[in-house]
N, C-alpha and C positions, 0 to 999 in steps of 0.2 A: 454701275450706272444708276443714277438717282431717278426716282420716279416722282411724278407730280400727282397730288391728290386733287381729284375733281368730283363734282356732283353732277350727275347726268340730269339734263333738263328734258330729255326726250329718250325714248327706248332706242338703244343701239344694239343691233344684232350681234351676237357673240361677245358682248361686252357687258351689258346690264340693262336694267329698267330704269325709267325716270324716277329720280329720288335716290338712287343708289350712289354710294360713295365708292369711287374706283381709283386705282393707282395705275397710271399709264406712263409710257415714255414721254419725255418732254416734247419731242418732235410731233408725235401723234397728237398731243394735246394742242400744241401751238398751230400745227398745220391743217388739222382736220376737225377735231371736236369743237374747239372754241370758235373758229371762224364760221362754222355752219350753225352755230347756236345750239349744238347738241349737249354741251356741258359748260360749266362755269367753275372757276376755282373755288375750292372748299373753304369758304370763309363763314364766320358766324351769321353774317347777313344772308348769305345764300342758303345756309341751313334753315334759318327762319322762313325764308321765302318758300322753300320746298315743303316745309312742314305745314305752312298755310295752304298749299296747293294740293295736299295729299288726297283730299276728298274729290277734287276736280280730276286729278290724275286717275284715281280708282274708277270714277264714273266713265272717263274716256276709255280706259282699258276694257271695261265691261262692254261698252258700245262697240268698239273695235272688234272684240271677240264675237259679239252677236252678228255684226256685219259680215265678218269672215265666214262664220258658220252658214249664214244665209246665202253667201255667194258660193260656197262650196257645194251646197245643195243644188243651186242653180247650174253650176258647172257640171255636176254629175249627170244631169239630164241632157246636156248638149253633146252632139256629135258634129265636129267640124269637118268639112270637106275641102281639102286643099288641092287644087288642080296643079299639076307639075308635068313638065316634059320629061319623058322617060324613053329609054332604049327598048328594044323589043324583048329583052330579058328582064324587064321591069326595074332596071337600075335608073335612078334619077340623074338628070344633068344638074349637079349641085346637090343641096340638101334642104330640108325643112328646118328653119331657124325659129328661135323663140320669138323674134320680132315678127315674123309672118303670122304666127299664132296669135300673138297680142293684137296685131292689126285686124285680123279676122274677128276676133272677139270684140274689138272696138266697133267694127262695122255693125255688130249685132247689139250694140248698146251696153256691152260689158267692159268695163275698164279695168285692166290688169297690167301692172308694170311687166315689161318683157323680162326683167331680171328675176322675177319671181316664177317664171316658167322654166322648168328644167327638162331639156330635150337630150336625154342621155340613155343609151348611145345615140349618136346622130342618126336621123332618119334619112336613109339614102335609097329606099326602095319603095315601091307601091304597096299599099296594104293598110291594115288598121293597126293603130298604135295607141298605147296609153301614155299620157304625158303627166308628170307631176307638176302641180301648181301649189307653191307654198304661199298661202294667203296670210298667215299669222304665225307666231312662234308655236302655237298649239294647234293650228288648223292647216291641213294640207288636203288637196282635192286631186282626184284623177280626172283627166279630160280625154275623151275619145277623139282621136284624130284619124280620119280617112285620107290617105293620100291617093289621088286618082289621076289617071292620065288626062292631061288637059291641053 
C-alpha cells in the first residue's frame, strides 16, 4: 500500500510535531489530517512556508510547555470533591467519568479537555483517588479526587 508524504502544520499526538515530514496512509491523510488543517501535501511551497514559520512554531511550543507546567502545578494543589449516590457498602450507582471531572474543573475556572483526563481504572466506590491529566506531550499532572456520598 502506498503512503502519502505530508508536512504537519500542527502537532499531532502519536504522529509528529509541526514541521515534521510524515508518511501516512492515503485515507488518513484525505479524511482526517488535511480536512482538519493539521497537515498539507509535501510540496516545495509547503516546505518553504514551514521553514519561514519555524521560529513562530518554536516560540508557540515553548509557551504551550510553560502553560502546561503552570497548569500542572495548579492541578497538584487542587482536591476535587464529587458527590455521588452510593449503596451502603460504598459502591457507586454508576461511575465517575472524565467529563464529570472536566466539568468540575471548569466550574473552578480551570479549562481541561475531558479527553486529557485518564480515569483508569474506573472509579466505582467512595474514597480518594489519584487521576492522571495529560496536559502536554512532556507534562502530566496528578489530580486528587474525593468521591463522597451525595
